[in-house]
C-alpha positions in Angstrom: -0.2 42.1 -0.5 -3.7 42.4 1.0 -2.9 39.6 3.5 0.2 41.5 4.5 -1.8 44.7 5.2 -4.3 42.8 7.2 -1.6 41.0 9.2 0.1 44.3 9.9 -3.1 46.0 11.1 -4.0 43.0 13.2 -0.5 43.0 14.8 -0.6 46.7 15.5 -4.2 46.4 17.0 -3.0 43.5 19.2 0.0 45.6 20.3 -2.1 48.6 21.2 -4.5 46.4 23.1 -1.6 44.8 25.1 -0.1 48.2 25.9 -3.5 49.5 27.1 -3.8 46.4 29.4 -0.3 47.1 30.7 -1.1 50.7 31.4 -4.3 49.7 33.3 -2.4 47.1 35.3 0.4 49.6 36.2 -2.2 52.2 37.2 -4.0 49.7 39.3 -0.8 48.6 41.0 0.2 52.3 41.6 -3.3 53.0 43.1 -3.0 49.9 45.3 0.5 50.9 46.4 -0.9 54.2 47.7 -3.3 52.2 49.9 -0.3 50.2 51.4 -1.2 47.0 49.7 1.4 44.2 49.7 2.2 42.3 46.5 3.1 38.7 46.9 5.4 36.8 44.5 2.6 34.5 43.4 0.5 37.4 42.2 -1.8 37.8 45.2 -2.4 41.3 46.6 -3.0 41.8 50.3 -4.9 44.9 51.1 -5.1 46.4 54.6 -8.4 46.6 56.5 -10.0 50.0 56.4 -10.7 50.3 60.1 
């Protein structure tokens, strides 16, 4: 029973951590989109020059 509780707590902690990473990633993409960045299909981000 104890192992099951530990497993459930670990799974929920991992889930919350992954969700927080996703929120940070989405927030960063949204912020970059406001700066007219271009997102490439291979994961690269091309930011405009600030001139």
